[in-house]
N, C-alpha and C positions, 0 to 999 in steps of 0.2 A: 164167181163162189168165194167166198169169206171164209178169210181164214181161219175162225175159229170149227166153220163147219167142217171144213178140210181136214183138221187137225183132228177131231172127236170123229167124224168117219174114217180115218185111217188109223187108231189105235191110239191117241195120248189120253190120257185122263182125264177124266171132266176137271177135278179139281185140280190140276195143273193153266189147262186152257182158260176156265172159266176164273180163277185163281189172279191171274195176271190182272194187272191194274190197269194200262194201257197197252197202246199198240204196240209203244220199245218193248215191253214186257214179253208182251205176247209174241215179239216176233223174236228174242230170246228163248224162248219154249222151244219155238218151234225149230231155231236153230239145233238145240241142243238134240231134239228128234232127228233130225235132217238125215243121218246116213240109216235108220230105220224105217222112215216112212217115204223115203224117198221122192223132195221137196225140191222143183227146180225154181230159181229164184230168177224174176226178170223185174228191170227197170219198169217203175212205175209210166215212165216218163221219158221218152227218150231226151238222148243229150242235146241241149239245141245244138246249134250250126252255127257257128262262128261269124258274126259281119263281117265285108267286106267294109277296106279302109276307105270313108269315104275319098274323093276324088278335089281335088284342087281347087279352088275357083277360078275362072280364066282373068287372063291378066286382060284391066280395063283400062290400067294406066293410063294408054296415048286413044283411048276414044270419054276419054271422060271430059267432061262439061266443065266449065269457068264458073267457081266459086259464086256464087249468088250472094249479096250484100246483105250480111242483118242488119234483122226488122232492130227499126231505134226501142232502145227501153223507154217502159212506159213511165212518166213521172206519177211519183205517187197523189193517189187525189185529195185535194186539201181538207177533206173531214179526218183523214189518217193522221194519228201521232201519236207515234212511239209513246210506249208506259214500261214501265220499271214494272218488275218483277212482282213489289209491295204494290201498285197500283192499278196491276190484274188480278192481286188476290182478291184484294179490299173490292174491287166490279165485280169479282165472282161471287162477292160473301151478299154483295148489295140484291143480287140479284140482275 
């Protein structure tokens, strides 16, 4: 059941119920009338359970394979020519 409907059914003036600008103002109205209308507050969502700490990864230092040789670096293609910023801007403006 909605909080507005519950408050109106239990005798809270409609002006106060429907005059609340948002749900927080409506909750404040409900708390002001809580003793008169006997409202029990419940959490909408249960508290989250704590997550267990992750287990440490197994020690594999004894079983490690020898490192592979790094791949040789590729030489730049013959068409590649480094350009200065000025040259890049001129090429960009030409299209």
